[in-house]
C-alpha positions in Angstrom: 32.5 89.5 94.8 35.1 90.1 97.6 37.8 88.0 99.1 36.0 85.8 101.6 39.2 84.7 103.3 40.3 88.3 103.8 36.9 89.1 105.4 37.0 86.1 107.7 40.5 86.8 108.8 39.4 90.3 110.1 36.5 89.0 112.3 36.7 89.4 116.1 34.5 88.0 118.9 34.3 91.3 120.8 32.3 92.1 123.0 32.3 88.4 123.8 35.3 87.0 125.7 38.5 86.9 123.6 41.3 84.5 124.3 44.0 82.6 122.3 41.9 79.4 122.4 38.6 81.1 121.4 37.9 81.9 117.7 35.5 84.1 115.7 35.5 81.7 112.7 35.9 77.9 112.6 35.9 75.1 110.1 32.1 74.6 110.4 31.5 78.2 109.2 33.7 77.6 106.2 32.1 74.3 105.4 28.6 75.7 105.5 29.6 78.6 103.2 31.2 76.1 100.7 28.3 73.6 100.7 25.8 76.5 100.1 27.9 78.3 97.5 25.9 77.3 94.5 22.6 78.3 96.1 24.0 81.6 97.3 25.4 82.4 93.9 21.9 82.5 92.3 19.9 83.8 95.3 17.7 86.8 94.8 17.9 89.8 97.2 15.9 89.1 100.4 15.8 85.3 100.1 18.8 84.5 102.2 18.5 84.1 106.0 21.3 83.3 108.5 20.4 81.9 111.9 22.7 81.3 114.8 25.8 83.0 113.3 28.3 83.2 116.1 30.2 86.3 115.2 29.3 87.1 111.6 31.3 84.5 109.6 28.3 83.1 107.8 26.6 86.5 107.2 29.7 88.4 106.1 31.3 85.4 104.3 28.1 84.9 102.2 27.9 88.7 101.5 31.6 88.9 100.5 31.5 85.8 98.4 28.3 86.4 96.5 27.6 90.2 96.7 24.4 89.5 98.6 22.0 92.2 99.7 19.0 92.2 102.0 20.3 89.3 104.1 18.1 88.6 107.1 19.8 87.5 110.3 18.6 86.0 113.6 21.0 85.6 116.5 19.9 84.5 119.9 22.8 85.9 121.8 23.3 89.7 122.0 27.1 89.3 122.1 26.9 87.6 118.6 24.6 90.4 117.4 26.9 93.1 118.5 30.0 91.3 117.2 28.4 90.9 113.8 27.6 94.7 113.8 31.2 95.5 114.8 32.6 93.2 112.2 30.2 94.4 109.5 31.4 98.0 110.0 35.0 96.9 109.8 34.5 95.3 106.4 32.0 97.8 105.0 28.9 95.6 104.9 26.6 97.1 107.5 24.0 98.0 104.8 23.8 94.5 103.5 21.9 92.8 106.3 19.3 93.4 109.0 18.5 91.5 112.2 15.1 90.1 113.1 13.5 88.0 115.8 12.9 84.4 115.0 9.6 84.3 113.1 7.8 85.6 110.1 9.8 88.8 109.7 13.0 86.8 109.5 11.8 84.0 107.3 8.9 85.0 105.0 9.8 84.0 101.5 13.3 82.7 102.4 14.7 80.1 100.0 18.2 79.7 101.5 18.9 79.4 105.2 22.4 79.1 106.7 22.3 77.7 110.2 24.8 77.0 112.9 23.3 74.1 114.7 22.6 74.9 118.3 23.5 72.4 120.9 20.1 72.5 122.6 17.7 70.2 120.8 14.7 72.3 121.9 16.4 75.4 120.4 16.9 73.5 117.1 13.2 72.3 117.2 11.9 75.8 117.5 14.2 77.0 114.6 13.2 74.1 112.4 9.5 74.7 113.1 9.8 78.4 112.3 11.7 77.8 109.0 9.1 75.2 107.9 6.2 77.5 109.0 7.3 80.8 107.5 9.9 80.2 104.7 9.1 79.4 101.1 8.0 75.8 100.6 11.2 75.2 98.5 13.5 76.5 101.1 16.8 74.6 101.6 18.6 74.8 105.0 22.4 74.4 105.1 23.1 73.6 108.7 26.5 72.7 110.2 28.6 72.2 113.4 31.8 70.7 114.6 31.6 66.9 114.6 31.8 66.6 118.4 28.6 68.5 118.8 26.6 66.7 116.1 24.2 64.0 117.3 21.7 61.6 115.6 19.0 63.3 117.6 19.5 66.5 115.6 18.5 64.6 112.4 15.5 63.3 114.2 14.5 66.8 115.3 14.9 68.3 111.9 12.9 65.4 110.4 9.9 66.6 112.4 9.7 69.6 110.2 11.4 68.5 107.0 11.1 65.3 104.8 14.8 65.2 103.8 17.9 65.5 105.9 21.2 64.6 104.2 24.7 64.9 105.5 27.7 66.2 103.6 31.1 64.7 103.7 33.1 65.7 106.8 35.9 68.2 106.6 38.3 69.3 109.3 36.2 67.7 112.0 33.0 69.5 110.8 30.0 68.4 108.9 27.0 70.0 107.2 23.4 68.9 106.7 21.2 69.7 103.7 17.6 70.0 104.9 14.6 70.5 102.6 11.1 69.4 101.9 9.1 71.5 104.4 6.2 69.6 106.1 2.9 71.4 106.8 3.1 73.2 110.1 0.7 72.3 112.8 -0.1 74.2 116.0 2.9 76.0 117.5 4.8 73.9 120.1 6.8 76.8 121.5 6.9 78.4 124.0 6.3 75.4 126.3 4.8 75.7 129.7 5.1 73.8 132.9 4.1 74.2 136.5 6.7 73.8 139.3 4.3 72.6 142.0 6.9 72.9 144.9 7.5 76.5 144.1 3.9 77.3 143.0 5.2 78.9 139.8 4.3 78.5 136.1 7.4 78.6 133.8 7.3 79.5 130.1 10.2 78.6 127.9 11.3 79.1 124.3 13.5 76.5 122.8 16.9 78.1 123.3 16.3 79.1 126.9 18.6 77.4 129.4 17.0 74.4 131.1 13.7 74.9 129.3 10.6 74.9 131.5 12.4 72.8 134.1 14.1 74.0 137.3 17.8 73.3 137.0 19.4 71.8 140.1 21.8 74.8 140.6 19.0 77.3 140.6 17.0 75.0 142.9 19.8 74.9 145.4 20.2 78.7 145.3 16.5 79.2 145.9 16.8 77.4 149.2 18.7 80.4 150.6 16.2 83.1 149.4 15.0 83.9 152.9 18.6 84.9 153.9 19.2 87.1 150.9 19.4 90.8 152.1 16.0 91.1 153.7 15.8 94.9 153.3 16.6 94.8 149.5 14.4 97.0 147.4 16.2 96.7 144.0 17.4 93.3 142.8 18.8 91.9 139.6 18.6 88.4 138.3 21.8 88.2 136.3 21.6 85.7 133.5 18.0 85.1 134.2 17.2 82.3 131.8 13.4 81.7 132.0 13.2 84.1 135.0 12.6 81.6 137.8 14.8 83.4 140.3 13.4 86.8 139.5 9.8 85.7 139.6 10.3 83.6 142.8 11.8 86.6 144.5 9.1 88.9 143.4 6.3 86.6 144.5 7.9 86.1 148.0 8.7 89.8 148.6 5.9 92.1 147.6 7.9 95.3 148.1 10.9 94.4 145.9 11.5 95.4 142.3 13.5 93.0 140.1 15.3 93.4 136.8 15.8 90.1 135.0 18.6 90.4 132.5 20.0 87.9 129.9 21.8 88.2 126.6 19.6 85.5 125.0 16.6 86.6 123.1 14.9 83.3 123.9 15.6 83.8 127.6 14.3 87.3 127.6 11.0 86.3 125.9 10.7 83.4 128.3 11.3 85.4 131.4 8.9 88.1 130.3 6.2 85.4 129.7 7.0 83.7 133.0 6.6 87.0 134.9 3.2 87.6 133.2 2.1 84.0 133.9 2.7 84.5 137.6 1.2 88.0 137.9 4.4 89.9 138.7 5.1 91.6 135.4 4.5 94.9 137.1 7.5 94.4 139.4 9.8 92.3 137.1 11.4 94.2 134.3 13.1 92.0 131.7 16.0 93.3 129.7 18.2 91.9 127.0 21.6 93.0 128.0 25.2 91.7 128.2 26.3 91.4 131.8 24.2 94.3 133.1 26.0 96.8 130.8 22.9 99.1 130.8 22.6 99.1 134.6 23.8 102.1 136.5 26.6 102.0 139.0 25.5 101.5 142.7 21.9 100.8 141.6 21.1 97.4 143.2 20.9 96.0 146.7 20.9 92.4 145.6 22.2 90.4 142.6 21.5 86.7 142.1 23.6 84.8 139.6 24.0 81.2 138.4 27.0 81.9 136.1 28.1 79.7 133.1 31.3 77.8 133.3 32.0 77.8 129.6 32.2 80.2 126.7 30.6 78.6 123.6 32.2 75.1 123.4 35.2 75.9 125.5 35.4 75.5 129.3 36.5 79.1 130.3 35.9 81.4 133.2 35.7 84.5 131.1 31.9 84.9 131.2 31.8 84.4 135.0 34.6 87.0 135.5 32.6 89.5 133.4 29.5 88.9 135.4 31.2 89.2 138.8 32.9 92.4 137.7 29.6 93.8 136.7 28.0 92.8 140.0 30.8 94.7 141.8 30.0 97.8 139.8 26.2 97.7 140.0 25.8 96.8 143.7 25.5 99.5 146.3 27.9 99.5 149.2 26.7 96.7 151.5 24.7 95.1 148.7 24.9 91.4 148.3 25.8 89.0 145.4 24.4 85.5 145.9 26.0 83.0 143.5 25.7 79.3 142.9 28.4 77.4 141.0 29.9 74.0 140.4 32.1 73.5 143.4 35.1 72.3 141.5 35.4 75.7 139.8 36.5 77.4 143.1 35.0 80.8 142.2 35.1 82.1 145.8 38.5 83.9 145.6 37.6 85.4 142.3 34.2 86.8 143.4 35.8 88.0 146.7 38.3 90.0 144.7 35.7 91.6 142.4 32.8 92.2 144.8 33.8 91.9 148.5 34.0 89.6 151.4 32.6 86.2 150.4 31.4 83.4 152.6 30.2 80.0 151.7 26.5 79.7 152.7 25.9 76.1 151.5 27.5 73.2 149.7 26.2 69.9 148.4 27.8 67.2 146.3 27.9 69.4 143.2 27.3 73.0 144.0 28.5 75.8 146.3 26.4 78.9 147.2 28.2 82.0 148.3 27.2 85.4 149.6 29.5 88.4 148.8 29.0 91.8 150.4 30.0 94.7 148.2 32.7 96.9 149.5 33.2 94.9 152.7 36.7 93.4 152.9 38.4 91.2 155.5 41.1 92.9 157.5 43.9 90.9 155.9 42.9 91.9 152.3 
C-alpha cells in the first residue's frame, strides 16, 4: 500500500482550468475513500468501479491505499479523464485502471462503486439505473459530495434503483451516502426524447447532458438570430453543443452547411449524435468529444456558435469561457463569425473582442446578451 496523502497532494486539474481557488482534491473525495476503506481492502481485482471522479482523487487514492488492480472508471467530462491519465502517469499507476462508457462494460460484476454525486438529478438517475442494472446484486455504492450540493432529492432518486440509502456522519462540510439493495431493473428510461414543436426538432438527451431534452432559454434566445449568422458560411462549429440543438437547427435550416458539434461531456456527445440522427441530418453534423475544439485545425471554420458556461465545477469562474473564446479566435477564418449568448451581468463583450475581433451586441433581454464577433476585424482605436 502507498501513501494516499502523498498521492493526493500531487494531483493537478490540468487540462482543466487551474487557479488558486480551484482544487484537484477536496474533503468529499477523502471522506468517500475513508467510508469505503473496509470494502476496498477486501475487494477482488476487477470489482471496483469509480464514477464521476473529478481529477483522479478517488481512483488513485483507492489504488494507492489498497494496492488495487483492474479498477474501472467512468468520467463524463473529457478534462477529468485526461487529468486522471496525467496524474496516473505522475504517480506510476497508469496500468491499474481503464476507462469505460457508462454501461455494462464499466459495471458488469462490480461490487464496490465509488461515486462523486453529480449535481444534475437526471445524471444521477442514469448512473443509479446503470449500477442497479449491470453491477453485482450485492453491489454497494459509496457516494459523496460537499454538503452545499447535497439535496433530499438525491436520496429519492437513488431510492428508485436501490432499497437502502444511508447517510454517513458529516465531516469538513461533506457527507457520504451508503447505497445498496439493487432493485430489479425495468425498461431503460434514458436517453429521454422530446419534441420541440416551435422548432420542429426532436431532442434526445442522456441524463448528464445540459438542460436535458428541453431548450434552455439562452439557446432559445441565440436561435432567434440564426438568419443573421454569416449567410455564406459553409463550415460551422457548435462549441459546447450539449444535446446538439444549435447544430441540428442550423443544419436543418441551411442545406449546404456542414456542422461540427463538439463537447467534452460524453453524455452530451451521445445526445447530440442521437439528436442529429433523429432529425435526419447526421450526414452533415459530425459530433466530436473534445475540449474547447482542441482537435479543430486553425482557420477551419466560418461560423462558431457558443453558449459558454459561467462556472468551473462549483466555482463561479470565467476560465472556461476564456478558453472557449481563445479557441474560437484560433479556429475561425479571417472574417468568420463567433455568435455568443451569455448572462448579461458577466460582461463578456470586451473579453471576446480581445480574443476574436470586433464585437457588437446583437440583442439583449432581461437576462441574456447575444454578440457577434468578426475574426480578425478590429476597430480603429484598438
